[in-house]
C-alpha positions in Angstrom: -46.7 31.1 14.7 -46.8 33.8 17.4 -50.3 34.7 18.7 -49.4 38.4 18.7 -48.4 38.2 15.0 -51.3 36.2 13.6 -53.5 39.3 13.0 -50.7 41.2 11.4 -49.4 38.7 8.9 -51.5 38.2 5.8 -51.6 34.8 4.1 -51.1 36.3 0.7 -47.9 38.2 1.5 -44.7 36.8 0.0 -41.7 36.0 2.1 -38.4 37.9 1.7 -35.6 35.6 0.3 -33.1 36.9 2.8 -35.3 36.4 5.8 -36.2 33.0 4.5 -32.5 32.1 4.3 -31.8 33.6 7.8 -34.6 31.7 9.4 -33.4 28.5 7.9 -29.9 29.2 9.1 -31.0 30.0 12.7 -33.3 27.1 12.8 -30.5 24.8 11.7 -28.3 25.9 14.6 -31.2 25.8 17.1 -31.7 29.5 17.7 -35.2 29.6 16.2 -37.9 27.0 16.5 -40.7 28.3 14.4 -41.9 28.1 10.8 -39.2 27.9 8.1 -40.0 31.4 6.8 -41.6 34.6 8.0 -42.8 37.3 5.7 -41.0 40.6 5.7 -44.0 42.5 7.0 -43.5 41.0 10.4 -39.9 42.4 11.0 -41.0 45.1 13.4 -43.3 42.7 15.3 -40.4 40.2 15.6 -38.1 42.9 17.0 -40.8 43.8 19.5 -41.1 40.2 20.5 -37.4 40.0 21.0 -37.6 43.0 23.4 -40.5 41.5 25.4 -39.1 39.3 28.2 -42.4 37.3 28.3 -42.0 36.3 24.7 -38.4 35.1 25.3 -39.8 32.0 27.0 -41.8 31.1 23.9 -40.6 27.7 22.5 -40.4 29.4 19.1 -37.5 31.6 20.0 -35.6 29.3 22.5 -31.8 29.3 22.4 -29.9 26.1 23.0 -27.2 28.1 24.7 -29.4 29.2 27.6 -30.6 27.0 30.5 -34.3 27.1 31.6 -35.5 26.2 35.0 -38.5 24.0 35.8 -40.9 27.0 35.5 -39.7 27.5 32.0 -38.2 30.9 32.9 -35.1 32.3 31.3 -32.0 31.6 33.2 -29.0 33.7 32.2 -26.5 30.8 32.7 -25.0 29.3 29.6 -24.8 25.7 28.9 -21.4 23.9 29.2 -19.7 23.8 25.8 -20.0 20.6 23.9 -17.1 18.2 23.7 -14.7 19.2 21.1 -15.0 16.1 18.9 -18.5 15.0 19.9 -20.4 13.8 16.8 -23.4 11.6 17.6 -26.8 13.1 18.1 -29.9 11.1 19.1 -32.0 13.3 16.9 -29.8 13.4 13.8 -29.1 10.9 11.1 -25.8 9.0 10.7 -23.1 10.4 8.6 -23.4 8.9 5.1 -20.2 7.2 3.8 -18.1 9.2 1.3 -16.9 7.4 -1.8 -14.3 8.3 -4.4 -15.9 10.2 -7.2 -15.1 7.4 -9.7 -17.2 4.9 -7.9 -20.8 4.3 -8.8 -23.0 3.4 -5.9 -26.6 2.0 -5.9 -29.2 3.6 -3.7 -30.3 0.4 -2.0 -29.5 -0.1 1.7 -28.0 -3.6 2.2 -28.6 -5.1 5.6 -28.1 -8.6 6.9 -29.4 -10.2 10.1 -27.1 -11.9 12.6 -27.7 -15.6 13.0 -25.9 -18.4 14.7 -26.1 -21.8 13.0 -27.7 -24.4 15.3 -25.2 -27.1 14.2 -21.5 -26.9 13.6 -20.5 -26.1 10.1 -17.7 -28.6 9.2 -14.9 -28.1 6.7 -15.4 -29.4 3.2 -13.7 -32.8 2.7 -12.1 -33.0 -0.7 -12.8 -36.2 -2.6 -10.1 -35.8 -5.2 -12.6 -35.7 -8.1 -13.1 -32.0 -8.0 -13.0 -30.4 -11.5 -10.6 -27.7 -12.5 -12.6 -25.8 -15.1 -10.6 -24.4 -18.0 -10.8 -20.6 -18.1 -12.8 -19.6 -21.2 -13.0 -15.8 -20.8 -15.3 -13.3 -22.6 -14.0 -14.4 -26.0 -16.1 -17.5 -25.8 -18.5 -16.4 -23.1 -21.0 -13.7 -22.5 -20.3 -10.7 -20.3 -23.3 -10.3 -18.0 -21.8 -7.8 -15.5 -18.9 -5.4 -15.7 -17.9 -2.3 -13.8 -17.0 0.6 -16.0 -16.2 3.0 -13.2 -13.0 1.3 -12.0 -10.0 3.7 -11.9 -7.6 3.2 -14.7 -3.9 2.3 -14.3 -1.9 5.1 -12.9 -4.9 6.9 -11.4 -4.9 8.1 -7.8 -7.5 9.4 -5.4 -8.5 13.0 -5.9 -11.8 13.7 -4.2 -14.9 12.1 -2.7 -18.5 12.7 -2.2 -21.5 11.1 -0.5 -23.0 8.7 -3.1 -19.9 8.5 -5.2 -20.0 9.3 -8.9 -22.4 12.0 -10.0 -25.1 11.4 -12.5 -27.6 8.6 -13.2 -26.6 5.1 -12.0 -26.4 2.8 -14.9 -27.9 -0.7 -14.9 -24.9 -3.0 -15.4 -26.7 -6.3 -15.3 -28.1 -7.7 -18.5 -31.7 -7.2 -19.4 -33.8 -10.4 -19.1 -35.6 -11.5 -22.3 -38.5 -12.9 -20.5 -39.7 -15.0 -17.5 -37.9 -18.1 -18.9 -34.5 -16.3 -19.0 -32.5 -17.8 -16.2 -29.5 -15.5 -16.5 -28.2 -14.4 -13.0 -28.2 -10.7 -12.3 -25.0 -9.6 -10.5 -24.4 -6.5 -8.4 -21.5 -5.3 -6.2 -21.9 -1.5 -6.2 -22.8 -1.3 -2.5 -20.8 -0.8 0.7 -17.9 -3.3 1.0 -18.9 -5.0 -2.3 -16.3 -6.4 -4.6 -16.9 -7.9 -8.1 -15.6 -6.4 -11.3 -16.9 -8.7 -14.0 -19.1 -11.8 -14.5 -18.9 -13.9 -17.7 -21.5 -16.6 -18.5 -19.7 -19.6 -20.0 -22.5 -22.1 -19.6 -26.2 -22.4 -18.9 -25.4 -22.3 -15.1 -21.6 -21.6 -15.1 -20.0 -18.2 -14.5 -16.5 -16.9 -14.4 -16.0 -14.1 -11.9 -13.2 -11.4 -11.9 -12.6 -9.5 -8.7 -11.6 -5.8 -8.6 -8.1 -5.1 -7.2 -7.7 -2.6 -4.4 -8.5 0.9 -5.8 -5.4 2.6 -7.3 -3.4 -0.6 -7.2 -3.0 -3.7 -9.4 -2.8 -6.1 -6.5 -4.7 -7.7 -3.6 -7.6 -9.7 -4.9 -8.9 -11.8 -2.0 -12.0 -10.2 -0.6 -15.3 -10.8 -2.5 -18.8 -9.8 -1.7 -21.6 -9.6 -4.3 -25.3 -10.1 -5.0 -27.1 -12.4 -7.4 -30.8 -12.3 -8.4 -33.1 -14.4 -10.6 -32.1 -17.7 -9.0 -33.5 -21.1 -9.8 -33.7 -23.8 -7.1 -32.7 -27.4 -7.5 -30.2 -26.4 -10.1 -26.5 -26.7 -9.7 -24.6 -23.5 -10.4 -20.8 -23.2 -10.7 -18.9 -20.1 -9.9 -15.2 -19.7 -10.6 -13.1 -16.7 -9.4 -10.2 -16.5 -11.9 -7.8 -13.8 -10.6 -6.8 -14.6 -7.0 -3.2 -13.8 -6.2 -2.2 -15.9 -3.3 -0.7 -19.3 -4.1 -2.0 -20.8 -0.8 -5.5 -20.5 0.6 -7.7 -22.1 3.3 -10.1 -23.0 0.4 -7.6 -25.7 -0.4 -8.0 -27.3 3.0 -11.8 -27.3 3.5 -12.9 -23.7 3.9 -16.3 -22.9 2.3 -17.7 -19.6 1.0 -20.5 -17.8 2.7 -24.0 -17.5 1.3 -27.0 -15.4 2.4 -30.6 -15.9 1.2 -32.9 -12.9 1.4 -36.0 -15.1 1.5 -34.6 -17.3 4.2 -33.7 -14.3 6.3 -37.2 -12.8 6.1 -39.1 -16.1 6.3 -37.1 -18.3 8.6 -34.7 -15.8 10.2 -31.7 -17.6 8.8 -28.6 -15.5 8.0 -25.2 -16.2 6.6 -24.2 -19.9 6.3 -21.4 -21.9 4.8 -22.3 -23.4 1.4 -20.5 -25.0 -1.5 -19.4 -28.3 -2.9 -16.7 -29.4 -5.3 -14.5 -26.7 -3.9 -11.1 -26.5 -5.6 -8.3 -23.9 -5.4 -5.8 -24.2 -8.3 -3.5 -22.3 -10.5 -4.9 -20.5 -13.5 -3.5 -22.0 -16.7 -3.8 -18.7 -18.6 -0.3 -17.1 -18.6 -0.4 -13.4 -19.4 3.3 -12.9 -18.7 2.7 -11.1 -15.4 2.2 -12.5 -11.9 0.6 -15.9 -11.7 -3.1 -16.1 -11.0 -5.1 -18.7 -9.1 -8.7 -19.8 -9.3 -11.4 -20.8 -6.8 -14.3 -22.8 -8.0 -17.4 -24.2 -6.2 -20.9 -25.4 -6.9 -24.0 -24.4 -5.1 -27.8 -24.9 -5.2 -30.0 -22.0 -4.3 -32.9 -22.7 -1.8 -35.6 -20.6 -3.7 -36.7 -19.5 -7.1 -36.5 -15.8 -7.8 -34.4 -15.2 -4.7 -31.8 -12.5 -3.9 -28.6 -14.1 -2.5 -25.2 -12.8 -1.5 -21.8 -14.5 -1.5 -18.9 -13.3 0.6 -15.3 -14.3 1.6 -16.2 -13.8 5.3 -19.0 -12.3 7.4 -19.3 -8.6 6.2 -19.0 -5.8 8.7 -19.4 -2.4 7.1 -18.8 1.2 8.1 -22.5 1.7 8.4 -22.7 -1.3 10.8 -20.1 0.4 13.0 -21.9 3.7 13.0 -25.2 2.1 14.0 -23.5 0.3 16.8 -21.8 3.5 18.1 -25.1 5.3 17.8 -26.7 2.7 20.1 -23.9 3.3 22.6 -24.4 7.1 22.5 -28.2 6.7 23.0 -27.7 4.4 25.9 -28.0 6.5 29.1 -25.7 4.1 31.1 -23.1 3.1 28.6 -22.7 6.7 27.4 -21.5 7.7 30.9 -18.2 5.6 30.7 -17.8 5.3 26.9 -17.0 8.5 25.0 -17.0 8.2 21.2 -14.9 10.9 19.6 -13.5 11.6 16.1 -9.7 10.8 16.0 -9.4 12.2 12.5 -10.8 12.2 9.0 -9.7 9.7 6.4 -8.5 10.6 2.9 -12.1 10.5 1.7 -13.4 12.5 4.7 -14.9 9.6 6.6 -14.6 9.8 10.4 -12.1 7.6 12.2 -13.7 6.9 15.6 -11.9 6.7 18.9 -13.6 5.4 22.0 -12.4 6.1 25.5 -13.8 3.6 28.0 -13.3 4.0 31.7 -15.3 4.6 34.9 -15.2 8.1 36.3 -12.5 8.4 39.0 -13.2 9.8 42.4 -9.8 11.6 42.7 -7.2 12.9 40.3 -4.7 10.6 41.8 -6.9 7.6 41.1 -7.3 8.7 37.5 -3.6 9.2 37.0 -2.8 5.7 38.5 -4.9 3.9 35.8 -2.9 2.0 33.1 -4.0 2.1 29.5 -5.0 -0.6 27.0 -5.1 0.2 23.3 -7.1 -1.9 20.8 -7.6 -1.4 17.1 -9.1 -3.2 14.1 -9.7 -3.1 10.4 -6.4 -1.6 9.3 -6.8 -4.2 6.5 -10.4 -3.6 5.3 -11.0 -7.1 3.9 -10.3 -8.7 7.3 -13.8 -8.3 8.7 -13.1 -10.9 11.4 -11.2 -8.3 13.3 -14.4 -6.2 13.5 -16.3 -9.1 15.0 -13.7 -9.7 17.7 -13.8 -6.0 18.4 -17.6 -6.2 18.6 -17.4 -8.9 21.2 -14.8 -7.0 23.2 -17.0 -3.9 23.3 -20.2 -5.9 24.2 -18.4 -7.2 27.2 -16.5 -4.2 28.4 -19.7 -2.0 28.2 -21.8 -4.5 30.0 -22.8 -4.5 33.7 -20.7 -7.6 34.4 -18.6 -7.3 37.6 -15.5 -8.2 35.7 -16.3 -5.5 33.1 -16.8 -2.9 35.9 -13.5 -3.9 37.5 -11.7 -3.5 34.2 -13.2 0.0 33.8 -12.1 0.9 37.3 -8.5 0.0 36.8 -7.9 0.7 33.1 -8.4 3.4 30.5 -9.3 1.7 27.2 -8.5 3.5 24.0 -10.3 1.7 21.1 -10.2 2.4 17.4 -12.7 0.0 15.9 -12.1 0.8 12.3 -8.7 2.3 11.2 -9.3 2.2 7.5 -13.0 3.2 6.8 -12.3 4.2 3.2 -11.0 0.7 2.3 -13.9 -0.9 4.1 -16.4 1.3 2.2 -15.1 0.6 -1.3 -14.5 -3.1 -0.7 -10.7 -3.2 -0.7 -8.8 -6.1 0.8 -5.6 -4.6 2.1 -5.0 -0.9 1.1 -6.4 2.5 1.8 -7.2 5.0 -0.9 -3.5 6.0 -1.0 -3.0 2.6 -2.7 -0.7 1.4 0.2 -0.9 -1.0 3.1 -1.4 1.2 6.2 0.1 -1.5 8.4 3.5 -0.9 6.8 3.5 2.9 7.4 3.3 3.4 11.2 6.7 5.2 10.9 5.4 7.6 8.3 5.7 11.4 8.6 3.1 11.9 5.7 0.2 13.1 7.8 -1.9 14.1 4.8 -1.4 10.8 3.0 -1.8 8.4 6.0 -3.9 10.4 8.5 -5.4 7.4 10.2 -2.0 5.9 11.1 -0.3 9.2 11.9 -3.0 10.3 14.4 -3.1 6.8 15.9 0.6 6.8 16.6 0.6 10.3 18.0 -2.4 9.5 20.2 -0.5 6.6 21.7 2.6 8.7 22.0 0.7 11.3 24.1 -0.9 8.5 26.1 2.6 7.1 27.0 3.5 10.5 28.4 0.5 10.4 30.7 0.4 6.8 31.8 1.8 3.3 31.2 0.3 1.4 28.3 0.0 -2.2 29.5 -1.2 -3.8 26.2 -1.5 -3.0 22.5 -3.6 -5.3 20.3 -4.3 -4.9 16.6 -7.0 -7.4 15.3 -6.4 -8.9 11.9 -7.5 -11.8 9.7 -5.4 -14.7 8.2 -6.1 -16.4 4.9 -3.6 -19.4 5.1 -3.7 -20.7 8.7 -6.5 -22.0 10.8 -7.2 -21.1 14.5 -6.5 -17.8 16.2 -2.9 -16.8 17.2 -0.8 -13.7 17.5 2.5 -12.2 16.6 4.6 -10.4 19.3 8.0 -9.0 19.8 10.9 -10.7 21.7 12.1 -8.6 24.6 15.7 -7.5 24.6 15.7 -6.9 28.3 16.9 -9.7 30.7 14.5 -8.3 33.3 11.5 -9.0 31.1 12.8 -12.1 29.4 9.8 -14.2 28.1 7.3 -11.8 29.7 5.9 -10.9 26.3 4.7 -14.6 25.9 2.7 -14.8 29.2 -0.4 -13.0 27.8 -0.8 -15.3 24.7 -0.2 -18.4 26.8 -2.9 -17.3 29.2 -5.2 -16.6 26.3 -4.6 -20.1 24.9 -5.7 -21.5 28.3 -8.8 -19.4 28.4 -9.8 -20.3 24.8 -8.3 -23.7 24.3 -10.6 -24.6 21.4 -9.9 -21.4 19.4 -6.5 -20.0 20.3 -3.3 -21.8 19.3 -0.1 -20.8 21.2 2.0 -23.1 19.1 1.1 -20.9 16.0 2.3 -17.7 17.7 5.6 -16.1 16.6 7.7 -13.4 18.3 10.4 -12.8 15.8 10.8 -9.2 14.7 11.6 -9.2 11.0 13.2 -6.2 9.3 10.4 -6.1 6.7 7.8 -5.7 9.5 9.5 -2.6 11.1 6.6 -0.4 9.8 3.8 -2.4 11.4 1.8 -1.2 14.4 3.0 -4.1 16.5 6.7 -3.3 16.1 6.5 0.5 16.2 4.5 0.4 19.5 7.0 -2.1 20.9 9.9 0.2 20.0 8.0 3.1 21.7 8.0 1.2 24.9 4.9 -1.1 24.9 6.3 -4.5 25.9 3.0 -6.4 25.3 2.5 -5.3 21.7 0.6 -7.9 19.6 -1.1 -8.5 16.3 -3.9 -11.0 16.9 -4.6 -13.0 13.8 -8.0 -14.7 13.4 -8.5 -17.2 10.6 -11.1 -16.9 7.8 -11.7 -20.6 8.2 -12.1 -22.3 11.6 -10.6 -24.3 14.4 -8.5 -27.5 14.4 -8.4 -27.6 18.2 -10.5 -29.3 20.9 -14.3 -29.5 20.7 -14.4 -27.2 17.6 -12.0 -29.3 15.5 -12.6 -29.1 11.8 -15.5 -26.6 12.1 -15.8 -23.1 10.7 -15.8 -20.1 13.1 -19.1 -18.3 13.4 -19.7 -14.7 14.4 -20.4 -15.8 18.0 -17.0 -17.6 18.1 -15.2 -14.5 17.1 -17.2 -12.3 19.5 -16.4 -14.8 22.3 -12.7 -14.2 21.7 -13.3 -10.5 22.6 -14.6 -11.7 25.9 -11.6 -13.9 26.4 -9.3 -11.0 25.8 -11.0 -9.2 28.7 -10.8 -12.2 30.9 -7.1 -12.7 30.1 -6.3 -9.0 31.0 -7.7 -9.6 34.4 -5.6 -12.8 34.9 -2.5 -11.0 33.6 -2.9 -8.2 36.1 -4.2 -10.2 39.0 -2.4 -9.1 42.3 -2.0 -12.7 43.1 0.9 -13.6 40.7 0.4 -17.3 41.0 -1.0 -17.7 37.4 1.7 -15.4 36.1 4.5 -17.3 37.7 3.2 -20.7 36.6 3.0 -19.4 33.0 6.5 -18.1 33.1 7.8 -21.4 34.4 5.9 -23.3 31.7 7.3 -21.0 29.0 10.9 -21.8 30.2 10.2 -25.5 29.9 8.7 -25.1 26.5 11.7 -23.1 25.3 14.1 -25.7 26.6 12.2 -28.4 24.7 12.3 -26.2 21.5 16.1 -25.7 21.8 16.7 -29.4 22.3 14.5 -30.1 19.3 16.5 -27.6 17.2 19.9 -29.1 18.2 18.7 -32.6 17.7 17.7 -31.8 14.1 21.3 -30.7 13.5 22.6 -33.9 15.1 24.1 -32.1 18.0 23.8 -32.6 21.8 24.1 -29.6 24.1 24.0 -29.1 27.8 21.4 -26.4 28.6 21.7 -26.4 32.4 23.8 -23.3 32.6 23.7 -21.2 29.4 20.5 -22.1 27.6 18.9 -18.7 28.5 21.6 -16.9 26.7 20.6 -18.2 23.3 18.8 -15.5 21.3 15.2 -16.2 20.9 15.2 -15.0 17.3 17.6 -17.8 16.4 15.1 -20.4 17.6 12.0 -19.1 15.8 11.3 -19.2 12.1 10.0 -16.2 10.2 6.4 -15.4 10.3 4.1 -16.4 7.5 2.6 -12.9 7.1 2.1 -11.1 3.9 5.0 -9.6 1.9 5.3 -6.0 3.0 7.1 -5.1 -0.2 3.9 -5.4 -2.1 2.6 -2.1 -0.6 5.7 -0.2 0.4 6.6 3.2 -1.1 5.0 6.5 -1.6 1.2 6.8 -1.8 -0.3 6.6 -5.3 -0.8 10.4 -5.8 2.8 11.3 -4.6 4.2 8.4 -6.7 2.5 9.9 -9.8 3.9 13.3 -9.0 7.4 11.8 -8.6 7.1 10.0 -11.9 6.1 13.2 -13.7 9.0 15.1 -12.2 11.4 12.3 -13.3 10.1 12.4 -16.8 10.5 16.2 -17.0 14.1 15.9 -15.7 14.9 13.3 -18.3 13.5 15.4 -21.1 15.2 18.5 -19.8 18.7 17.0 -19.5 19.7 13.6 -20.9 22.5 12.3 -18.8 25.4 10.9 -20.8 26.4 7.4 -19.9 29.8 7.3 -18.3 32.5 5.3 -20.1 33.8 2.6 -17.8 36.9 0.9 -19.2 40.1 2.3 -20.7 39.3 0.6 -24.0 36.0 2.4 -24.2 37.6 5.7 -23.3 40.4 5.3 -25.9 37.9 4.4 -28.6 35.7 7.3 -27.8 38.7 9.6 -27.9 39.9 8.3 -31.2 36.5 8.7 -32.8 36.2 12.3 -31.6 39.8 13.1 -32.7 39.3 11.7 -36.2 36.0 13.3 -36.7 37.5 16.7 -35.7 40.4 16.3 -38.0 38.3 15.2 -40.9 35.9 18.2 -40.4 38.9 20.5 -40.4 40.3 18.9 -43.6 37.0 19.3 -45.4 36.8 23.0 -44.6 40.3 23.7 -45.9 40.7 25.3 -49.4 43.5 22.8 -50.2 41.0 20.0 -49.8 42.0 18.4 -53.1 45.7 18.3 -52.3 44.9 16.8 -48.9 42.6 14.2 -50.5 45.3 13.2 -53.1 47.6 12.5 -50.2 45.1 10.3 -48.5 44.8 8.1 -51.6 48.4 6.8 -51.1 49.4 3.8 -49.1 49.8 4.5 -45.3 53.3 4.5 -44.1 55.6 6.1 -41.6 58.2 8.6 -42.8 61.5 9.1 -41.3 61.2 12.3 -39.4 64.3 14.1 -38.2 64.6 14.2 -34.5 64.7 17.9 -34.6 61.5 18.1 -36.5 59.8 15.6 -34.2 60.9 17.6 -31.2 59.5 20.8 -32.8 56.2 19.1 -33.3 56.2 18.0 -29.7 56.7 21.6 -28.7 53.8 22.6 -30.8 51.8 19.8 -29.5 51.8 20.8 -25.9 49.2 23.6 -26.1 47.0 21.2 -28.2 47.5 18.6 -25.5 46.1 20.8 -22.8 43.1 21.8 -24.9 42.4 18.2 -25.6 42.6 17.3 -21.9 40.2 20.1 -21.0 37.8 19.0 -23.7 38.1 15.4 -22.5 37.3 16.6 -19.0 34.1 18.3 -20.2 33.0 15.3 -22.1 33.8 12.7 -19.5 36.4 11.0 -21.7 39.8 9.7 -20.8 42.5 12.4 -20.4 45.1 10.6 -22.5 47.8 12.4 -24.5 47.0 13.4 -28.1 48.5 11.2 -30.8 51.1 12.1 -33.4 52.4 10.7 -36.7 49.0 9.3 -37.7 49.1 7.4 -41.0 45.8 7.8 -42.8 44.6 5.2 -45.3 44.6 5.7 -49.1 41.3 7.4 -49.4 38.6 9.0 -47.4 36.4 6.0 -47.9 38.7 3.9 -45.7 38.5 6.4 -42.9 34.7 6.7 -43.3 34.5 2.9 -43.2 36.4 2.8 -39.9 34.1 5.5 -38.5 31.0 3.7 -39.6 32.4 0.6 -38.0 32.7 2.5 -34.8 29.0 3.3 -34.9 28.2 -0.4 -35.3 30.2 -1.4 -32.3 33.3 -2.4 -34.3 36.4 -1.8 -32.3 38.8 0.8 -33.6 42.5 0.2 -33.1 44.7 2.2 -30.8 45.7 5.7 -31.7 48.3 6.1 -34.4 51.3 8.4 -34.8 52.8 10.7 -37.5 49.9 11.9 -39.6 51.2 12.3 -43.3 50.3 15.7 -44.8 50.9 17.2 -48.3 54.0 19.2 -49.2 52.5 22.5 -48.5 51.9 21.7 -44.9 52.4 25.3 -44.0 49.3 26.2 -46.0 47.2 23.5 -44.4 48.4 24.2 -40.9 48.0 27.9 -41.2 44.3 27.3 -42.2 43.8 24.6 -39.6 44.9 26.0 -36.3 45.7 23.5 -33.7 46.5 20.7 -36.2 49.6 19.2 -34.6 50.7 16.3 -36.8 54.2 16.4 -38.3 55.1 15.9 -42.0 58.4 14.9 -43.6 59.6 16.9 -46.6 61.0 13.8 -48.3 59.0 11.2 -50.3 60.0 7.8 -51.6 60.2 6.9 -55.3 57.6 4.1 -55.3 53.9 4.7 -55.6 53.3 4.2 -51.9 55.0 5.7 -48.9 57.2 3.0 -47.5 58.0 2.7 -43.8 60.9 4.7 -42.6 63.3 2.7 -40.4 64.4 3.8 -37.0 61.5 6.1 -36.4 60.9 6.9 -32.7 58.5 9.4 -31.3 60.2 11.9 -29.1 57.9 11.4 -26.0 59.3 13.0 -22.9 60.2 10.1 -20.7 59.2 11.9 -17.5 55.7 12.2 -18.7 55.1 9.3 -21.1 56.9 6.1 -20.1 58.2 3.6 -22.6 55.6 1.1 -23.9 55.1 -2.1 -22.0 56.2 -5.4 -23.5 52.7 -6.9 -23.4 51.6 -4.4 -26.1 53.9 -5.9 -28.7 51.3 -8.3 -29.7 49.1 -5.5 -30.9 51.9 -4.1 -33.1 52.4 -7.6 -34.7 48.8 -7.5 -35.9 49.4 -4.2 -37.8 53.0 -4.5 -39.1 52.7 -1.2 -41.1 51.9 0.8 -38.0 54.3 1.7 -35.2 52.1 2.1 -32.1 52.9 3.9 -28.9 50.9 3.2 -25.8 50.7 4.8 -22.5 49.6 3.6 -19.0 
């Protein structure tokens, strides 16, 4: 409170709401540092204070835009504007994660300590006696945990908010009946958590169902959940029943991770590998859809009434990243050469961070001469091992090591530590909130649907215009192969032949017990054209790689048959930095040696390929002309078709539009064969003639004629020709109607002999509806005597009628009857049609080509 105002302001006066709001507003932006509200009676005094230059120096009315000297006097100079995308403040809290509004989120903050096991954690050695529990399900078990806020099928992301779903958070776990109740209490509604349902099928046995990636029905691999109310020295069995991959590292010795809260607080022990009787097998329950697989294991908890966590791999959340970046921003040394910025906002509104790491240059020419290195991680949110490698890289490059300082002097590092923060927050394994795999959409133009990828690609495009990009690395995790390896792109240039393989070979020499060069692959498959590795390579980055780190461990050197720890992954980040220095060493001795070794390895591979086919080839002269893509096999990466296509919300809009179009206009199926066209024409023709006949006043006379036996009358040639003359206008009309309906434009038929009664005709027509084939069109329709009356009342009826009748009850066939078809328009019938006439001896059939 100002001293000059203390005597004027009375304690009992009420504050003005508008002034209260304005003071809050000014205080928020730093223009007022006083009490939250001032009463309205002090307006004049505040105006007087604002005019007094002595009062401007008061800390209560300081402005952050003005600079003050050491004597605390007002200096009219303004501060430099803040960086455009600066976001961290040492005095402000972290940005809370934003969740889709369908997701319920508990209020507890989940935090785990980092810990390195003192002894190697070896793979599980299967004994062959592991059980394959039969899946019981909730029909015979008891549901003890189930999410009810999972988006339904066909849903798509609409909006987000901090804390997720509004309202009171429900308690999903069962209620314990007393201290003797040993039911486990499950929970997964926290950051990166994934568990949809838990069913108790025995005293200590539980079947677990994982949640698919949001807005999809696929990708169940990542799990991370909490259990409470544990009992020690009791063997529990957990079985995950809906995994989708037919192969897994769990089948070759990988163990799940467990974290005990009591061990962490008491003994400073963190995540460790636990589990026995581990078995990965196919689910016997067949629901008619894609096959499912199960993972089962047993475990004993170390304490009673403990809180424990299980995870597929060491979790690394969005909040973990923010805490790490905040420590960098608050470090006075690291903040000088590491500038965190916001690359963009994700679909849910979470910040995608971009770090620019380089030492300040002394001259503009020195700054322009620096090459660039681009690194990214967590485009697949369930591959947390990529974040731990990135963490190791950042720890080293931001250190005061001479090698780190040298790297910052000669390179500009662009680092995107978490490309898919939305997926990481909600616990997805592979997709973003668009329901699609971001690493298949680097060629996208949908900026609003895939903002993280779109802005990353354009950032690199602008970077290529400024300077050369020496290296692009995207850190991933792999669920079916051990060790660390990478995927690259074979160079099409003779000048850079095999150069893309030098960096991974150097990395394998620097980390021989972790990195396997033999597992690397450089074939560019068509289905991987949308990946970051291939897109950056096509943009001109020769050394463009996807570095894959196993979820399991190593089969190499001193770490053989042991699981990777967090420190192992972080050490690989250091080895990446070391390899960059070797790769760019002015002394090209290492580079040349690696290139020569690669040629020898390639020769051996070619010899091996030809020997497998039983062939011998001389490679002294032309071996380097063999395409490298013919030597390598396809990569074992994930099927990109699983997550291709439009994002979920656009796909829903497209489906709605398609349904509206189908309802608006039903497209008639096109008739393909001539037989189908003829049959359709005959059906339409007969229906039209019958309808005209029924509408005629002489309907009785027409019906009496139809009751007689069908026959062909001898029609004079003159009469037939006159009918043909009358037929021509009808022919044209029929052709036009056939064009409108998509039917064959065949000539109309004459001299049609109808059956005895209408029932026969109706039977033929009903047979048409059932798929029964109607015979070819007939000629010379027989009409009653007063054909003039019928024809006058049925315009367009073109059949001819003979004035003569036979003496018998039926109309006998007339000999030597020939239709007077113009030969120039309708050729004579072909001989192969005679068989059809033999089947119907009473009908004389004319065909046309």
